[in-house]
VOGU-3710 file (C-alpha; in Angstrom, 3 decimals, decimal comma):
1> xxxxxxxxxx> 0,000/0,000/0,000  2,752/2,439/0,866  5,253/1,416/-1,760  3,266/3,043/-4,556  4,583/6,462/-3,532  7,158/6,194/-0,785  9,985/5,538/-3,225  9,124/8,466/-5,444  12,090/10,296/-6,932  12,735/13,630/-5,242
11> xxxxxxxxxx> 14,705/15,947/-7,567  17,173/18,419/-6,091  18,123/21,853/-7,469  21,672/22,774/-8,364  23,818/23,498/-5,274  24,942/27,055/-4,575  27,351/26,338/-1,701  29,508/23,485/-0,318  26,886/22,842/2,359  24,165/22,592/-0,258
21> xxxxxxxxxx> 26,329/20,213/-2,285  26,806/18,013/0,787  23,035/18,033/1,394  22,483/16,919/-2,189  25,068/14,183/-1,787  23,336/12,851/1,357  19,953/12,949/-0,385  21,382/11,128/-3,402  22,911/8,460/-1,144  19,555/8,026/0,559
31> xxxxxxxxxx> 17,873/7,670/-2,810  20,362/4,974/-3,851  19,750/3,037/-0,625  16,022/3,233/-1,267  16,503/1,870/-4,785  18,485/-1,092/-3,404  15,863/-1,798/-0,741  18,400/-1,066/2,000  16,629/1,114/4,540  19,025/1,232/7,481
41> xxxxxxxxxx> 20,884/4,547/7,559  18,440/6,497/5,371  16,844/8,390/8,259  20,283/9,210/9,692  21,488/10,635/6,375  18,296/12,656/6,169  18,914/14,045/9,658  22,455/15,099/8,681  21,091/16,753/5,548  18,427/18,553/7,583
51> xxxxxxxxxx> 20,967/20,072/9,968  23,097/21,390/7,086  19,995/22,722/5,278  18,894/24,563/8,402  22,359/26,092/8,761  22,150/27,641/5,288  18,430/28,490/5,619  17,449/26,454/2,552  13,793/25,545/3,118  13,477/23,458/-0,023
61> xxxxxxxxxx> 16,419/21,255/0,939  15,060/21,047/4,480  11,802/19,778/2,988  13,586/17,125/0,930  15,732/16,072/3,869  12,638/15,614/6,007  11,154/13,396/3,294  14,039/10,970/3,632  13,918/11,096/7,410  10,284/10,040/7,149
71> xxxxxxxxxx> 10,972/7,366/4,532  13,821/5,886/6,516  11,803/5,767/9,714  8,823/4,198/8,013  10,798/1,461/6,295  12,549/0,559/9,539  9,259/0,079/11,366  8,899/3,486/13,000  5,613/4,538/11,454  4,551/6,774/14,335
81> xxxxxxxxxx> 7,835/8,743/14,021  7,512/9,147/10,242  4,282/11,119/9,941  5,394/14,446/11,447  8,455/14,821/9,171  6,164/14,524/6,146  3,899/17,225/7,581  6,895/19,480/8,243  8,193/18,767/4,756  4,894/19,887/3,213
91> xxxxxxxxxx> 4,858/23,118/5,243  8,451/23,998/4,282  7,820/23,228/0,606  4,836/25,585/0,705  7,025/28,325/2,194  9,633/27,675/-0,514  6,949/27,834/-3,213  7,589/24,323/-4,528  4,103/23,003/-5,238  5,330/19,671/-6,551
101> xxxxxxxxxx> 7,354/18,958/-3,419  4,488/20,136/-1,202  1,991/17,853/-2,931  4,376/14,886/-2,697  4,899/15,437/1,032  1,167/15,855/1,679  0,407/12,679/-0,200  3,162/10,779/1,591  1,786/11,917/4,939  -1,630/10,688/3,830
111> xxxxxxxxxx> -0,263/7,260/2,946  1,328/6,818/6,360  -1,812/7,984/8,096  -3,749/5,285/6,279  -1,240/2,706/7,509  -1,758/4,045/11,034  -5,560/4,031/10,682  -5,810/7,842/10,890  -8,325/8,117/8,077  -9,632/11,582/8,919
121> xxxxxxxxxx> -6,145/13,043/8,629  -5,336/10,936/5,567  -8,330/12,306/3,663  -7,447/15,844/4,715  -3,885/15,596/3,380  -4,894/13,716/0,232  -7,434/16,394/-0,591  -4,888/19,145/0,038  -2,513/17,419/-2,383  -5,314/16,850/-4,886
131> xxxxxxxxxx> -6,210/20,544/-4,933  -2,560/21,451/-5,574  -2,272/18,977/-8,452  -5,498/20,229/-9,996  -4,181/23,790/-9,822  -1,084/22,581/-11,689  -3,252/20,646/-14,195  -1,257/17,506/-13,402  -3,854/14,938/-14,405  -1,633/11,893/-13,828
141> xxxxxxxxxx> -1,011/12,976/-10,236  -4,707/13,808/-9,882  -5,687/10,301/-11,003  -3,166/8,746/-8,649  -4,460/10,772/-5,698  -8,038/9,865/-6,532  -6,891/6,263/-6,245  -5,498/6,966/-2,776  -8,741/8,630/-1,709  -10,801/5,759/-3,119
151> xxxxxxxxxx> -8,733/3,310/-1,078  -9,520/5,266/2,104  -13,235/4,975/1,391  -12,776/1,229/0,906  -11,019/0,998/4,260  -13,846/2,857/6,011  -16,468/0,681/4,250  -18,024/3,408/2,110  -17,955/1,139/-0,924  -20,299/3,166/-3,121
161> xxxxxxxxxx> -18,098/6,254/-2,888  -14,920/4,170/-3,253  -16,253/2,557/-6,432  -17,183/5,905/-7,978  -13,812/7,514/-7,227  -11,706/4,527/-8,267  -13,513/4,094/-11,570  -12,969/7,801/-12,271  -9,257/7,347/-11,520  -9,085/4,257/-13,737
171> xxxxxxxxxx> -10,688/6,086/-16,643  -8,251/8,982/-16,304  -5,225/6,656/-16,162  -6,293/4,866/-19,332  -7,035/8,120/-21,089  -3,492/9,262/-20,200  -1,981/5,852/-21,118  -0,259/5,850/-17,706  0,221/2,165/-16,897  1,709/2,812/-13,443
181> xxxxxxxxxx> -1,344/4,743/-12,277  -3,597/2,245/-14,048  -1,916/-0,646/-12,235  -2,148/1,092/-8,866  -5,844/1,881/-9,400  -6,656/-1,653/-10,528  -4,965/-2,923/-7,391  -7,212/-0,726/-5,281  -10,260/-1,990/-7,174  -9,131/-5,555/-6,394
191> xxxxxxxxxx> -9,163/-4,657/-2,709  -12,575/-2,979/-3,009  -14,196/-6,003/-4,647  -12,543/-8,293/-2,116  -14,159/-6,279/0,676  -17,497/-6,376/-1,153  -17,119/-10,192/-1,473  -17,229/-9,898/-5,274  -14,371/-12,390/-5,587  -14,637/-13,090/-9,296
201> xxxxxxxxxx> -14,535/-9,372/-10,088  -11,533/-9,038/-7,781  -9,717/-11,778/-9,719  -10,623/-10,068/-13,007  -9,180/-6,729/-11,898  -6,058/-8,468/-10,550  -5,483/-10,285/-13,844  -5,858/-6,986/-15,714  -3,329/-5,330/-13,429  -0,747/-8,113/-13,588
211> xxxxxxxxxx> -0,977/-8,182/-17,397  0,459/-4,645/-17,609  4,131/-4,610/-18,546  5,405/-1,115/-17,764  8,914/-1,094/-16,292  7,707/1,501/-13,766  5,557/-1,141/-12,036  7,830/-2,394/-9,277  7,731/-5,883/-7,813  6,577/-4,479/-4,473
221> xxxxxxxxxx> 3,445/-3,112/-6,151  2,791/-6,420/-7,880  3,181/-8,218/-4,567  0,408/-6,144/-2,984  -1,972/-7,168/-5,776  -0,908/-10,826/-5,479  -1,698/-10,777/-1,765  -5,286/-9,654/-2,405  -5,504/-12,044/-5,346  -4,496/-14,932/-3,089
231> xxxxxxxxxx> -7,315/-14,085/-0,690  -9,796/-13,763/-3,567  -8,790/-17,220/-4,842  -9,145/-18,663/-1,356  -12,618/-17,200/-0,844  -13,541/-18,536/-4,314  -12,538/-22,010/-3,065  -9,346/-22,190/-5,148  -7,231/-23,034/-2,113  -4,143/-24,525/-3,869
241> xxxxxxxxxx> -3,710/-21,390/-5,984  -4,239/-19,192/-2,918  -1,565/-21,003/-0,886  0,905/-20,930/-3,765  0,482/-17,173/-4,150  0,685/-16,593/-0,409  3,988/-18,410/-0,126  5,407/-16,350/-3,002  4,177/-13,109/-1,444  5,532/-13,976/1,993
251> xxxxxxxxxx> 8,935/-14,982/0,626  9,185/-11,638/-1,169  8,161/-9,627/1,897  10,572/-11,490/4,172  13,350/-10,589/1,735  12,464/-6,883/1,633  12,176/-6,780/5,441  9,411/-4,163/5,547  7,693/-4,986/8,842  4,230/-3,800/7,933
261> xxxxxxxxxx> 4,096/-5,576/4,563  5,423/-8,816/6,030  2,963/-8,589/8,922  0,063/-8,022/6,544  1,018/-11,093/4,470  1,302/-13,226/7,598  -2,101/-11,986/8,782  -3,709/-13,195/5,539  -1,852/-16,514/5,815  -3,115/-16,931/9,396
271> xxxxxxxxxx> -6,699/-16,360/8,243  -6,327/-18,927/5,470  -4,752/-21,468/7,836  -7,574/-20,955/10,331  -10,240/-21,541/7,691  -8,419/-24,713/6,597  -8,392/-26,037/10,163  -4,619/-25,706/10,612  -5,077/-24,195/14,045  -1,544/-24,324/15,461
281> xxxxxxxxxx> -0,109/-22,967/12,226  -2,700/-20,184/12,201  -1,843/-19,320/15,788  1,879/-19,168/14,992  1,359/-17,017/11,875  -0,990/-14,642/13,704  1,454/-14,269/16,590  4,299/-13,402/14,222  2,068/-11,037/12,220  0,950/-9,220/15,330
291> xxxxxxxxxx> 4,522/-8,658/16,512  5,468/-7,123/13,148  2,342/-4,966/12,948  2,848/-3,663/16,471  6,474/-2,891/15,724  5,504/-0,883/12,655  2,696/1,024/14,414  0,031/-0,382/12,096  -3,663/0,545/12,099  -5,169/-0,610/15,433
301> xxxxxxxxxx> -8,140/-2,134/13,610  -5,778/-4,313/11,545  -4,130/-5,486/14,742  -7,564/-6,176/16,211  -8,423/-8,417/13,256  -5,246/-10,449/13,792  -6,047/-10,797/17,485  -9,463/-12,091/16,473  -7,830/-14,715/14,252  -5,697/-15,733/17,240
311> xxxxxxxxxx> -8,748/-15,927/19,480  -10,685/-18,067/17,001  -7,821/-20,562/16,814  -7,516/-20,583/20,607  -11,233/-21,216/21,055  -11,094/-24,215/18,737  -8,071/-25,468/20,682  -10,089/-24,948/23,915  -7,722/-22,277/25,191  -10,655/-20,135/26,281
321> xxxxxxxxxx> -8,873/-17,930/28,800  -6,267/-16,882/26,252  -9,001/-16,335/23,674  -10,964/-14,079/26,020  -7,863/-12,040/26,805  -7,184/-11,533/23,090  -10,811/-10,610/22,418  -10,714/-7,972/25,150  -7,472/-6,592/23,703  -9,067/-6,518/20,250
331> xxxxxxxxxx> -12,008/-4,494/21,577  -9,554/-2,067/23,190  -7,834/-1,594/19,832  -11,181/-1,032/18,123  -11,887/1,721/20,632  -8,628/3,398/19,599  -9,297/2,895/15,904  -12,837/4,268/16,210  -11,567/7,691/17,240  -9,022/7,717/14,403
341> xxxxxxxxxx> -11,552/6,813/11,704  -13,293/9,302/9,432  -15,586/11,373/11,609  -18,798/11,030/9,660  -21,766/9,273/11,184  -22,103/6,663/8,446  -18,379/5,867/8,280  -17,980/5,332/11,998  -21,165/3,300/12,200  -20,074/1,085/9,308
351> xxxxxxxxxx> -16,645/0,691/10,906  -18,188/-0,678/14,098  -20,495/-2,960/12,149  -17,493/-4,409/10,303  -16,042/-5,507/13,650  -19,252/-7,041/14,987  -17,853/-10,604/14,991  -15,315/-9,616/17,642  -18,048/-8,297/19,935  -20,385/-11,218/19,256
361> xxxxxxxxxx> -17,695/-13,810/19,973  -16,795/-12,037/23,221  -20,446/-11,892/24,258  -20,931/-15,573/23,447  -17,902/-16,599/25,492  -18,891/-14,484/28,504  -22,524/-15,618/28,371  -21,447/-19,265/28,240  -19,473/-18,641/31,438  -22,528/-17,136/33,116
371> xxxxxxxxxx> -21,019/-13,651/33,266  -24,167/-11,894/32,077  -23,330/-8,458/33,448  -20,012/-8,503/31,593  -21,659/-9,829/28,419  -24,318/-7,129/28,541  -21,629/-4,483/29,117  -19,888/-5,638/25,917  -23,226/-5,409/24,098  -23,618/-1,876/25,413
381> xxxxxxxxxx> -20,135/-0,931/24,181  -21,150/-2,258/20,745  -24,446/-0,357/20,559  -24,953/3,247/19,518  -21,339/4,394/19,832  -21,451/6,765/16,892  -24,657/8,267/18,286  -22,864/8,985/21,580  -19,920/10,572/19,770  -22,070/12,708/17,482
391> xxxxxxxxxx> -24,284/13,781/20,381  -21,238/14,885/22,357  -19,915/16,831/19,367  -23,241/18,509/18,652  -23,804/19,499/22,282  -20,265/20,894/22,591  -21,363/23,545/20,063  -18,112/23,252/18,125  -19,344/25,723/15,506  -19,098/28,538/18,066
401> xxxxxxxxxx> -15,319/28,468/17,757  -15,358/28,820/13,967  -14,278/32,168/12,515  -16,862/34,052/10,414  -14,973/33,206/7,221  -15,422/29,466/7,794  -19,086/29,901/8,676  -19,619/31,819/5,443  -17,838/29,035/3,586  -20,196/26,481/5,130
411> xxxxxxxxxx> -23,210/28,593/4,192  -21,943/28,839/0,627  -21,497/25,059/0,356  -24,978/24,392/1,748  -26,317/26,983/-0,679  -24,708/25,139/-3,594  -26,291/21,882/-2,468  -29,734/23,445/-2,099  -29,433/25,240/-5,433  -28,495/22,045/-7,279
421> xxxxxxxxxx> -31,406/20,148/-5,729  -33,862/22,961/-6,367  -32,891/23,105/-10,039  -33,015/19,318/-10,349  -36,643/19,422/-9,296  -37,723/22,102/-11,741  -39,946/21,343/-14,681  -38,628/20,061/-18,018  -34,916/19,980/-17,150  -32,971/18,763/-20,241
431> xxxxxxxxxx> -31,183/15,442/-19,767  -27,724/16,964/-20,257  -28,465/19,724/-17,732  -29,868/17,187/-15,275  -26,661/15,138/-15,478  -24,578/18,243/-14,762  -26,785/19,204/-11,807  -26,362/15,734/-10,313  -22,599/16,159/-10,645  -22,892/19,578/-8,976
441> xxxxxxxxxx> -24,891/18,050/-6,144  -22,300/15,312/-5,587  -19,499/17,898/-5,723  -21,291/20,064/-3,158  -21,722/17,133/-0,803  -18,035/16,240/-1,244  -17,084/19,848/-0,443  -19,201/19,713/2,700  -17,423/16,552/3,852  -14,025/18,141/3,178
451> xxxxxxxxxx> -15,118/21,253/5,068  -16,105/19,134/8,060  -12,754/17,324/7,969  -10,924/20,661/7,976  -13,011/21,958/10,869  -12,240/18,884/12,951  -8,541/19,249/12,263  -8,339/22,956/13,117  -10,982/23,409/15,832  -9,375/23,372/19,310
461> xxxxxxxxxx> -12,715/22,485/20,908  -12,839/19,303/18,848  -9,298/18,354/19,842  -10,226/18,635/23,531  -13,616/16,947/23,230  -14,252/14,107/25,656  -16,170/11,227/24,142  -18,667/9,588/26,528  -18,026/6,026/27,625  -20,691/3,285/27,561
471> xxxxxxxxxx> -22,466/2,428/30,808  -21,759/-0,717/32,778  -24,716/-2,868/33,841  -24,411/-1,574/37,400  -24,491/2,028/36,225  -27,531/1,374/34,012  -29,333/-0,061/37,018  -28,290/2,787/39,292  -28,837/5,793/37,027  -31,385/4,761/34,405
481> xxxxxxxxxx> -33,793/2,263/35,908  -36,431/2,435/38,621  -38,327/-0,524/40,137  -41,036/-0,298/37,452  -38,732/0,004/34,418  -37,010/-2,792/32,543  -34,446/-2,561/29,772  -34,229/-5,232/27,056  -31,099/-5,167/24,901  -30,714/-7,290/21,768
491> xxxxxxxxxx> -27,656/-8,292/19,728  -28,184/-10,230/16,489  -25,480/-12,500/15,113  -24,921/-14,804/12,166  -24,803/-18,011/14,214  -26,800/-16,987/17,283  -28,339/-13,901/18,847  -28,588/-12,642/22,416  -30,942/-10,708/24,682  -30,797/-9,363/28,232
501> xxxxxxxxxx> -33,484/-8,059/30,537  -31,964/-5,595/32,986  -34,069/-4,699/36,020  -33,252/-2,406/38,925  -31,473/-5,135/40,869  -31,337/-8,145/38,530  -30,209/-9,181/35,056  -31,514/-12,089/32,969  -30,145/-13,556/29,746  -31,732/-15,427/26,824
511> xxxxxxxxxx> -30,115/-16,929/23,711  -32,032/-16,192/20,498  -32,092/-17,634/16,949  -29,631/-16,417/14,295  -30,103/-13,079/12,574  -31,384/-14,545/9,304  -34,231/-16,384/11,023  -35,216/-13,331/13,039  -34,981/-11,010/10,033  -37,249/-13,245/7,994
521> xxxxxxxxxx> -39,848/-13,271/10,763  -39,659/-9,493/11,128  -39,985/-8,974/7,369  -43,094/-11,152/7,185  -44,603/-9,408/10,202  -43,963/-5,905/8,831  -45,542/-6,943/5,556  -48,710/-7,882/7,412  -48,585/-4,652/9,424  -48,438/-2,464/6,336
531> xxxxxxxxxx> -51,427/-4,081/4,628  -54,441/-1,812/4,883  -57,793/-3,287/5,706  -61,375/-2,167/5,403  -64,503/-2,806/7,441  -64,968/-6,199/5,800  -61,413/-7,503/6,105  -60,312/-5,912/9,407  -61,161/-8,829/11,712  -59,457/-11,396/9,472
541> xxxxxxxxxx> -56,408/-9,181/8,987  -56,069/-8,561/12,734  -56,276/-12,276/13,499  -53,548/-13,034/10,968  -51,385/-10,235/12,299  -51,847/-11,267/15,908  -50,706/-14,784/15,113  -47,505/-13,344/13,605  -47,063/-11,010/16,560  -47,475/-13,921/18,961
551> xxxxxxxxxx> -44,694/-15,816/17,170  -42,324/-12,874/17,541  -43,358/-12,374/21,163  -42,550/-16,000/21,913  -39,032/-15,548/20,556  -38,209/-12,028/21,727  -40,045/-11,552/25,017  -41,449/-14,807/26,349  -38,057/-15,836/27,828  -38,399/-12,882/30,215
561> xxxxxxxxxx> -42,140/-12,795/30,854  -41,893/-14,380/34,303  -39,899/-11,350/35,426  -42,372/-8,698/34,226  -44,589/-8,670/37,328  -43,514/-5,245/38,601  -42,572/-3,744/35,226  -44,754/-0,971/33,822  -42,316/0,556/31,332  -40,003/-1,194/28,857
571> xxxxxxxxxx> -36,963/0,374/27,216  -35,967/-1,475/24,047  -32,452/-1,406/22,567  -32,997/-3,203/19,244  -30,412/-4,430/16,763  -30,527/-4,651/12,961  -33,960/-5,820/11,715  -35,486/-5,405/15,189  -35,116/-1,635/14,783  -38,263/-1,731/12,648
581> xxxxxxxxxx> -40,396/-3,831/15,016  -43,128/-1,902/16,872  -43,014/-4,017/20,029  -46,325/-2,494/21,165  -48,119/-4,594/18,552  -46,777/-7,979/19,634  -49,556/-10,204/20,919  -49,571/-11,812/24,341  -51,554/-15,010/24,737  -54,015/-14,815/27,622
591> xxxxxxxxxx> -56,413/-17,646/28,485  -55,730/-19,241/25,122  -56,802/-16,145/23,141  -54,599/-13,675/21,308  -56,401/-10,714/22,790  -53,770/-8,511/24,393  -51,157/-6,327/22,792  -47,975/-5,353/24,585  -49,134/-1,720/24,484  -51,933/-2,715/26,857
601> xxxxxxxxxx> -49,378/-3,751/29,466  -46,413/-1,417/29,046  -45,334/2,037/28,005  -42,492/1,392/25,581  -39,540/3,527/24,568  -36,653/2,905/22,176  -32,977/3,924/22,149  -29,754/3,089/20,260  -28,297/2,037/23,623  -28,915/2,509/27,314
611> xxxxxxxxxx> -25,917/4,852/27,422  -27,418/6,938/24,622  -30,721/7,225/26,462  -28,932/8,330/29,611  -26,842/10,855/27,673  -29,977/12,457/26,240  -31,746/12,543/29,597  -28,732/14,164/31,261  -28,895/17,168/28,965  -29,992/20,584/30,164
621> xxxxxxxxxx> -33,615/20,819/31,112  -35,906/21,731/28,202  -38,201/24,740/28,086  -40,429/24,541/31,155  -43,500/26,254/29,689  -45,782/24,037/27,580  -45,072/25,953/24,367  -45,874/24,518/20,947  -44,677/25,352/17,419  -45,895/23,488/14,346
631> xxxxxxxxxx> -45,413/23,369/10,599  -48,188/21,628/8,711  -50,105/21,152/5,474  -47,205/22,290/3,254  -47,840/23,047/-0,411  -45,917/20,671/-2,664  -47,569/21,523/-5,917  -47,611/25,006/-7,412  -51,012/24,121/-8,851  -52,361/24,623/-5,328
641> xxxxxxxxxx> -51,351/28,267/-5,656  -51,728/28,569/-9,427  -54,756/26,476/-10,499  -53,963/27,056/-14,181  -50,619/25,247/-13,827  -50,462/21,546/-14,689  -49,770/19,444/-11,645  -48,073/16,769/-13,722  -45,174/19,158/-14,457  -44,593/20,262/-10,879
651> xxxxxxxxxx> -41,515/19,521/-8,751  -43,716/17,339/-6,562  -44,855/15,288/-9,538  -41,279/14,923/-10,748  -40,135/13,682/-7,355  -43,038/11,295/-7,178  -42,068/9,835/-10,544  -38,313/9,615/-9,924  -38,308/8,364/-6,343  -41,630/6,654/-5,992
661> xxxxxxxxxx> -42,850/9,290/-3,544  -46,436/10,334/-3,071  -46,300/14,069/-2,434  -49,979/14,787/-2,596  -51,088/17,451/-0,175  -52,254/16,116/3,182  -55,445/18,021/4,064  -55,858/16,355/7,462  -52,469/17,667/8,590  -54,061/21,120/8,773
671> xxxxxxxxxx> -56,823/19,709/10,950  -54,227/17,839/13,007  -52,145/20,941/13,696  -55,139/23,164/14,422  -56,617/20,625/16,852  -53,337/20,278/18,721  -52,822/24,045/18,684  -56,206/24,514/20,317  -54,807/22,775/23,415  -52,438/25,701/23,938
681> xxxxxxxxxx> -53,144/29,360/24,583  -52,380/32,008/21,961  -49,204/33,026/23,794  -48,002/29,414/23,989  -48,322/28,448/20,332  -47,010/29,420/16,927  -48,403/27,696/13,837  -47,265/27,823/10,203  -49,648/26,310/7,635  -49,737/25,982/3,854
691> xxxxxxxxxx> -47,233/28,173/2,048  -45,976/29,463/5,410  -44,748/25,981/6,364  -41,471/26,560/4,579  -37,736/26,316/5,172  -37,032/30,019/5,825  -39,680/30,086/8,574  -38,273/26,949/10,224  -34,753/28,342/10,170  -35,699/31,800/11,412
701> xxxxxxxxxx> -38,204/30,774/14,103  -36,965/30,917/17,726  -37,267/27,131/18,085  -35,161/27,194/21,242  -38,159/28,725/23,065  -40,534/25,825/22,368  -41,039/22,672/24,411  -42,870/20,858/21,604  -41,874/21,092/17,927  -44,249/19,454/15,457
711> xxxxxxxxxx> -43,924/18,731/11,720  -47,012/17,445/9,904  -45,517/16,916/6,462  -44,093/14,304/4,116  -40,690/12,863/4,947  -37,875/11,859/2,605  -35,766/8,863/3,619  -32,637/8,103/1,589  -31,173/4,848/2,876  -28,220/4,974/0,467
721> xxxxxxxxxx> -27,229/8,550/1,332  -28,752/9,254/4,779  -27,584/12,887/4,710  -30,078/13,561/1,906  -33,023/12,563/4,086  -35,278/15,366/5,220  -38,711/16,836/5,804  -40,627/18,120/2,765  -41,883/21,640/3,341  -43,685/24,042/1,009
731> xxxxxxxxxx> -41,967/24,291/-2,354  -43,863/26,879/-4,397  -40,846/27,445/-6,662  -38,635/30,434/-7,308  -37,216/30,372/-3,802  -33,580/30,152/-2,718  -34,317/27,039/-0,651  -35,002/23,637/-2,201  -38,046/22,853/-0,029  -36,461/19,995/1,930
741> xxxxxxxxxx> -35,153/20,500/5,447  -32,278/18,038/5,189  -30,205/16,432/7,904  -27,283/18,864/7,583  -29,745/21,754/7,966  -31,622/20,123/10,850  -28,374/19,704/12,779  -27,760/23,447/12,517  -31,097/24,260/14,189  -31,013/25,374/17,795
751> xxxxxxxxxx> -33,508/23,353/19,830  -34,193/23,002/23,526  -37,313/20,905/23,158  -38,618/18,006/25,175  -40,139/16,518/22,038  -39,988/16,755/18,258  -42,829/14,993/16,459  -42,433/13,990/12,822  -46,042/13,321/11,903  -45,442/11,968/8,423
761> xxxxxxxxxx> -44,908/8,712/6,581  -41,827/6,604/7,350  -39,914/9,368/9,170  -38,434/6,831/11,581  -36,753/4,842/8,809  -33,222/5,216/7,487  -30,044/3,250/6,949  -29,935/0,354/9,445  -26,404/-0,429/10,598  -25,693/-3,365/12,897
771> xxxxxxxxxx> -24,884/-2,251/16,432  -25,618/1,385/15,668  -29,298/1,376/14,756  -31,119/3,615/12,280  -29,217/6,490/10,696  -31,833/9,007/9,692  -33,977/11,989/10,545  -34,654/11,219/14,201  -30,995/11,460/15,167  -30,561/14,823/13,494
781> xxxxxxxxxx> -33,215/16,384/15,738  -31,607/14,833/18,816  -28,251/16,286/17,792  -29,950/19,666/17,306  -31,073/19,726/20,940  -34,296/17,763/21,386  -34,560/15,218/24,192  -36,839/12,876/22,247  -38,402/12,304/18,838  -41,635/10,604/17,817
791> xxxxxxxxxx> -41,552/9,259/14,254  -43,310/6,685/12,079  -41,936/3,412/10,709  -44,446/2,887/7,892  -46,863/4,907/5,759  -49,559/6,418/7,950  -53,243/7,159/7,500  -53,602/10,928/7,875  -57,094/10,883/9,400  -56,168/8,311/12,051
801> xxxxxxxxxx> -52,888/10,148/12,654  -54,742/13,410/13,260  -56,807/11,740/16,012  -53,787/9,997/17,494  -51,762/13,201/17,676  -54,567/15,205/19,242  -54,925/12,571/21,948  -51,148/12,338/22,415  -50,726/16,068/23,064  -53,792/16,189/25,278
811> xxxxxxxxxx> -52,195/13,483/27,423  -48,935/15,435/27,561  -50,877/18,485/28,743  -52,292/16,350/31,541  -48,769/15,726/32,771  -48,280/12,184/31,490  -44,771/11,092/30,494  -44,087/10,948/26,753  -44,060/7,137/26,651  -47,293/6,894/28,627
821> xxxxxxxxxx> -48,969/9,728/26,690  -48,267/7,969/23,392  -49,396/4,647/24,842  -52,723/6,092/25,980  -53,243/7,765/22,603  -52,737/4,414/20,882  -55,154/2,750/23,276  -57,745/5,414/22,441  -57,697/4,332/18,784  -57,367/0,645/19,620
831> xxxxxxxxxx> -60,408/0,700/21,916  -62,377/3,318/20,007  -65,647/3,004/18,126  -64,093/2,949/14,646  -63,485/-0,754/14,062  -61,028/-0,258/11,197  -58,677/1,743/13,415  -58,300/-1,189/15,791  -55,843/-2,638/13,308  -52,252/-1,791/14,386
841> xxxxxxx> -51,656/-0,262/10,962  -53,620/2,761/12,171  -52,563/3,136/15,805  -49,026/1,710/15,951  -46,800/3,406/13,306  -45,410/6,041/15,677  -42,651/5,138/18,125
//
């Protein structure tokens, strides 16, 4: 991975003094050692050159000397000591005005940061180098840097973005007929497809790469591709070919004596040996790999993976104590790696999900030993970690420390994003223009991510931020639970799943079926839930649904039902598919009849983790006065304002066609908002309806003064790009805003509310990530300052919703807790006179 740039030729200018000539001689000697693969002494020669360069005040030679100090340290296993010299080299090159040298140093620093797992910093330096190369119109260097950036996105499991960037780099390299860059990019595509388990495509890319014959393609580069190719062959069940390649790769790396590369090859060999049942050999290879990786300061998450290989071999050899120790060490390394990873919500969540096997194996081992409090504590450390981090960052108000220039830059980027979206949704956009606007939108989103990376690097508040730690079982019991509250935490795994019931002074454990079995049951149940019924079919539909709910209850809750005697409130920490289960609808068998829903027994709340729930509840107290602000009945179609205009050509109609959205106006949302508003006095409420329910009014309203914030509007959920999710507000056209209050805009709102209600279809959905939960709209409002959010997990009926919401707020006005107020509102519909509404489809979508 590093060899594709770390041996780059560094030209030196003509000397103007004896000292400069000696510096050039030392640099040339270092270059010759690099070419021979002899790394001892390079850093020392660089240090001598640096001293002489400083004596004559030659910043450019200082920069080049620092490059060789860094290279020498890296290749002798001192990765952590090599990064700073590259940074210093880049700064000195900038002062000397040598853009080429500056870009090379920035890129080199990025490469080492990838090796160390510092992906945030790596992306920052790569992008700095990329901007310099684009200014110089150096397209070959631009393509190469795009390859580096694509590899980072592979490493942080953002495969869609990695694929897009790497294919762009590949196209550029072929257009330029640059076989070195083409080879390097193909190698990165091999790694991407390997991570995506597309093994045949990985082999195809590897064969393409290895068929290139340029003399610039060094053996070290080829060896990196062969290592990934060996793993692809192994996973494709071509084990003889895999082992043959692995032995060749390992022999080469042992000869070059680069600790990291040798350790990486041994780590792959250990994995292969483990899968082939060669346990002692796997253990020996993993032990050797780990020593080399530690010595070279490799990415903590890579070390964690090797420890997991060790632990798996030890478990099969019945060395359980050693396995548990290695698993705990692996989790400690993941904690370190988590804070070094790219600081976006999706990236960190995906990173944790990629390490789920380590947590699940640890939980399984502890549970088998009867250590349920320790097992549950591991589950808690696995759940909702990115939520905790993002909540801490949002509540630290990091933007306060930003200078006005940066804030204006952020506003400009958000304006570009909104402008691109607004134009995309206009009528009759030509295909060519639409393609360009989509590129502009993607570029704006990329600029926003780069801006956020820069802010994190330069903001002193971020550097000093303390990330909250997950709660132990004892602390959950002491600080979160009362005698009438129980917490149920779930963890779903490939081979088996787990659940715990935590009460005030007790903890109970239950093993559950594998994830696939549970997910299938949940999918079938949600399908039944979403099927509408009428007066004729309601009874039959409810009976069918209750039978499905009873099956899920038997699996998920029946193991704990003997301990529910004193429980009146349940807190659910779901995992994966369970995030979309409305537990209130599960049926409890009583006297042989399926005639009781869980909502009739408990008030139920949901959280990404117990620690997350506690973190939210420990925030400053919300507005004390029962104040209410609402935005409802937005206008999506200009035809509502201009009857002569054809609705079929409106932005709303275009969105409906392109994304399968139904953006028809919701007349009952006006009734809903007015009925709720009537519960509050004139001085306690502020209501925006119709055209007034728009983005500018949301952003300018003093939301911080309201206890309850209510949106009765359509929601947009983008599971592929969660940041594009939002709330549809009035979009009459011709405005600066695009009509969607998106996540990035929501997070900039200033709230101090006890509750945000998203009274719309599917507003509680999003991207489900194992261990983390749902990434979507609800979190954005929590980050913005709300203590809780009520949202829906399927399409809702607007008339039933209007009644439910009126009852919900009336209960809140009576002083009921939010969980109990929502429960009673659901019971009002369930036990009401309208028979159709007794189906959970009508009363249960909001959680």
